[in-house]
PAZAPA-4460 file (N, C-alpha, C; in steps of 0.05 Angstrom, whole numbers, plus 32768, in hexadecimal, padded with zeros to 4 digits):
% residues 71
    n_x    n_y    n_z   ca_x   ca_y   ca_z    c_x    c_y    c_z   seq   type   mol
   9503   83CE   7E02   9500   83D8   7DE7   9501   83F7   7DE7     1      X     A
   94F4   8403   7DFB   94F4   8420   7DFC   9510   842B   7E01     2      X     A
   951E   841D   7E13   953A   8426   7E18   954B   8423   7E00     3      X     A
   9547   840E   7DF0   9556   840B   7DD7   954F   8420   7DC3     4      X     A
   9536   8427   7DC2   952D   843D   7DB1   953A   8457   7DB8     5      X     A
   953A   845E   7DD2   9546   8477   7DDB   9564   8477   7DD6     6      X     A
   9571   8460   7DDA   958E   845E   7DD6   9594   8462   7DB8     7      X     A
   9584   8456   7DA7   9588   8459   7D8A   9584   8475   7D81     8      X     A
   9571   8483   7D8D   956C   849F   7D85   9583   84B1   7D8D     9      X     A
   9592   84A9   7DA2   95A8   84BB   7DAC   95C3   84B3   7DA0    10      X     A
   95C5   849F   7D8F   95DF   8498   7D84   95E7   84AC   7D70    11      X     A
   9601   84AD   7D6B   960C   84C1   7D58   9609   84B6   7D3C    12      X     A
   9608   84C8   7D2A   9606   84C1   7D0E   95F1   84D3   7D00    13      X     A
   95EA   84CB   7CE9   95D6   84DB   7CD9   95BB   84DB   7CE8    14      X     A
   95B1   84F2   7CF0   9598   84F3   7CFF   9580   84E6   7CF0    15      X     A
   9580   84E8   7CD6   956A   84DD   7CC6   956C   84BE   7CC7    16      X     A
   9584   84B3   7CC5   9587   8496   7CC6   9580   848C   7CE2    17      X     A
   9589   8499   7CF6   9583   8491   7D12   9564   8492   7D17    18      X     A
   9557   84A6   7D0C   953A   84A9   7D0F   952C   8491   7D03    19      X     A
   9535   8489   7CEB   9528   8472   7CDD   952D   8458   7CED    20      X     A
   9545   8455   7CF6   954B   843C   7D05   953B   843B   7D1F    21      X     A
   9539   8452   7D2C   9529   8454   7D45   950B   844E   7D3F    22      X     A
   9502   8458   7D28   94E6   8453   7D20   94E1   8435   7D1C    23      X     A
   94F4   8427   7D11   94F2   840A   7D0D   94F1   83FC   7D28    24      X     A
   9502   8404   7D3A   9501   83F8   7D55   94E7   83FE   7D63    25      X     A
   94DC   8416   7D5F   94C2   841D   7D6B   94AC   840B   7D60    26      X     A
   94AC   8406   7D45   9498   83F5   7D39   949A   83D9   7D43    27      X     A
   94B2   83CF   7D45   94B6   83B3   7D50   94AC   83B2   7D6C    28      X     A
   94B1   83C6   7D7C   94A7   83C6   7D98   9489   83C7   7D99    29      X     A
   947C   83D6   7D87   945F   83D8   7D87   9453   83BD   7D7F    30      X     A
   9460   83AF   7D6D   9456   8394   7D64   945D   837F   7D79    31      X     A
   9473   8382   7D87   947B   836E   7D9A   946B   836F   7DB5    32      X     A
   9463   8386   7DBD   9455   8389   7DD6   943B   8378   7DD8    33      X     A
   9429   8379   7DC5   9411   8367   7DC7   9419   834A   7DC6    34      X     A
   942D   8343   7DB7   9436   8327   7DB5   943F   831D   7DD0    35      X     A
   944F   832D   7DDE   9458   8325   7DF9   9441   8323   7E0C    36      X     A
   942E   8336   7E0A   9417   8336   7E1C   9406   831D   7E17    37      X     A
   9400   8316   7DFF   93EF   82FF   7DF8   93FE   82E5   7DFE    38      X     A
   9418   82E4   7DFC   9427   82CB   7E00   9423   82C1   7E1C    39      X     A
   941E   82D2   7E2F   941A   82CA   7E4B   9401   82B8   7E4C    40      X     A
   93ED   82BE   7E3D   93D4   82AE   7E3D   93D7   8296   7E2A    41      X     A
   93E6   8299   7E14   93E8   8282   7E01   93F7   826B   7E0E    42      X     A
   940C   8271   7E1D   941C   825C   7E28   941B   825A   7E47    43      X     A
   9405   8262   7E53   9403   8263   7E70   9404   8247   7E7D    44      X     A
   93FB   8233   7E6F   93FA   8218   7E7A   9414   8209   7E76    45      X     A
   9427   8214   7E67   9440   8207   7E61   9457   8211   7E71    46      X     A
   9452   8223   7E83   9469   822F   7E92   9464   822C   7EB0    47      X     A
   9477   8234   7EBF   9475   8233   7EDC   946A   824D   7EE8    48      X     A
   9465   8260   7ED6   945B   827A   7EE0   943E   8279   7EE8    49      X     A
   9436   828B   7EF9   941B   828D   7F03   9409   8295   7EEB    50      X     A
   93F1   828B   7EEA   93DE   8292   7ED6   93D5   82AF   7EDA    51      X     A
   93CB   82BC   7EC5   93C2   82D7   7EC7   93A8   82D8   7ED6    52      X     A
   93A6   82EB   7EE8   938D   82EF   7EF8   9386   830D   7EF8    53      X     A
   936C   8312   7EFB   9364   832E   7EFC   935A   8335   7F18    54      X     A
   9346   8327   7F22   933A   832E   7F3C   9343   831B   7F52    55      X     A
   9344   8302   7F4D   934A   82EF   7F62   9368   82EA   7F63    56      X     A
   9376   82F6   7F77   9392   82F3   7F79   9399   82D7   7F84    57      X     A
   93A7   82C8   7F74   93B0   82AD   7F7C   93CE   82AD   7F7C    58      X     A
   93D9   82BA   7F90   93F6   82BE   7F92   93FE   82B6   7FAF    59      X     A
   9415   82AA   7FB1   941F   82A2   7FCB   9424   82BA   7FDC    60      X     A
   9420   82B7   7FF6   9423   82CE   8009   943F   82DA   8008    61      X     A
   9453   82C8   8007   946F   82D2   8006   9475   82E1   7FEC    62      X     A
   946A   82D7   7FD6   946E   82E5   7FBD   9460   8300   7FBD    63      X     A
   9448   8301   7FC7   9439   831B   7FC9   9448   832E   7FDB    64      X     A
   9453   8325   7FF1   9462   8336   8003   947A   8341   7FF5    65      X     A
   9489   8330   7FE7   94A0   8339   7FD8   949A   834E   7FC3    66      X     A
   9484   834A   7FB5   947B   835D   7FA1   9474   8378   7FAD    67      X     A
   9466   8377   7FC3   945E   8390   7FD1   9476   839E   7FDD    68      X     A
   9489   838F   7FE7   94A1   839B   7FF3   94B2   83A9   7FDE    69      X     A
   94B2   839E   7FC5   94C2   83AA   7FB0   94B5   83C1   7FA2    70      X     A
   949B   83C5   7FA6   948D   83DA   7F98   9491   83F5   7FA6    71      X     A
***
């Protein structure tokens, strides 16, 4: 969403029009972010993804290794 916002801001055309369109994209992104965040918990039992955890890591060793290697 942020990349789309930046791309829209840099497009050619009327600067005022581009600013308004970019503002609409920014508002959609602000509204979409909490929705995506909460959807992980709303549908956590219906997917194959790991459930959200805070303190107790319940992740396979190979997956953890891959995540640490890529960071």
